C-alpha positions as CSV (number, residue, x, y, z in Angstrom):
1,M,0.0,0.0,0.0
2,Q,1.4,3.4,-1.1
3,V,1.3,6.1,1.7
4,S,1.3,9.6,0.4
5,K,3.0,12.2,2.7
6,K,4.2,15.7,2.4
7,I,7.6,16.4,4.0
8,R,8.5,19.9,5.2
9,K,12.0,20.7,6.5
10,V,12.2,22.3,10.0
11,G,15.6,23.9,10.5
12,S,18.7,21.8,10.0
13,I,17.9,18.8,12.2
14,A,14.3,17.8,11.6
15,E,11.4,17.5,9.2
16,I,7.6,17.3,9.6
17,W,5.8,14.5,7.8
18,E,2.1,15.1,7.0
19,F,0.1,12.1,5.8
20,Q,-2.4,13.2,3.1
21,T,-5.0,10.5,3.9
22,T,-5.3,11.3,7.6
23,G,-3.9,14.8,8.1
24,N,-1.7,13.4,10.9
25,K,1.7,15.0,11.4
26,S,4.9,13.7,13.0
27,L,8.3,15.1,13.7
28,H,11.4,13.2,12.5
29,T,15.1,14.0,13.0
30,T,17.4,14.2,10.0
31,I,20.5,13.6,12.1
32,E,21.5,11.0,14.6
33,F,21.6,11.8,18.3
34,K,23.9,10.1,20.8
35,S,22.4,8.3,23.8
36,G,22.0,10.8,26.7
37,E,22.6,13.8,24.4
38,V,20.5,16.9,25.4
39,I,18.3,17.9,22.5
40,S,16.7,20.9,24.2
41,N,16.7,22.4,27.7
42,F,13.4,23.5,29.2
43,S,12.0,24.1,32.6
44,H,8.7,24.9,34.3
45,K,6.8,28.1,34.0
46,E,4.7,27.4,37.1
47,I,4.1,24.5,39.5
48,L,0.6,23.2,39.6
49,D,-1.3,21.1,42.2
50,R,-2.4,18.6,39.5
51,P,-1.6,18.0,35.8
52,N,-3.4,19.7,33.0
53,Y,-3.3,19.3,29.2
54,L,0.1,20.9,29.0
55,T,1.8,18.5,31.4
56,V,4.8,16.7,30.0
């Protein structure tokens, strides 16, 4: 079965695949990362009593 997808480059390390039949999108790297390598640093904006839809 042939799957049709549109690929859009995102910077120098990633691309977004959008599948035409479903509209689903996924992010894929175009480079290899080493085990334990930090891809991006981030921290909390606030501390909540319980998780919400933004909880990682």
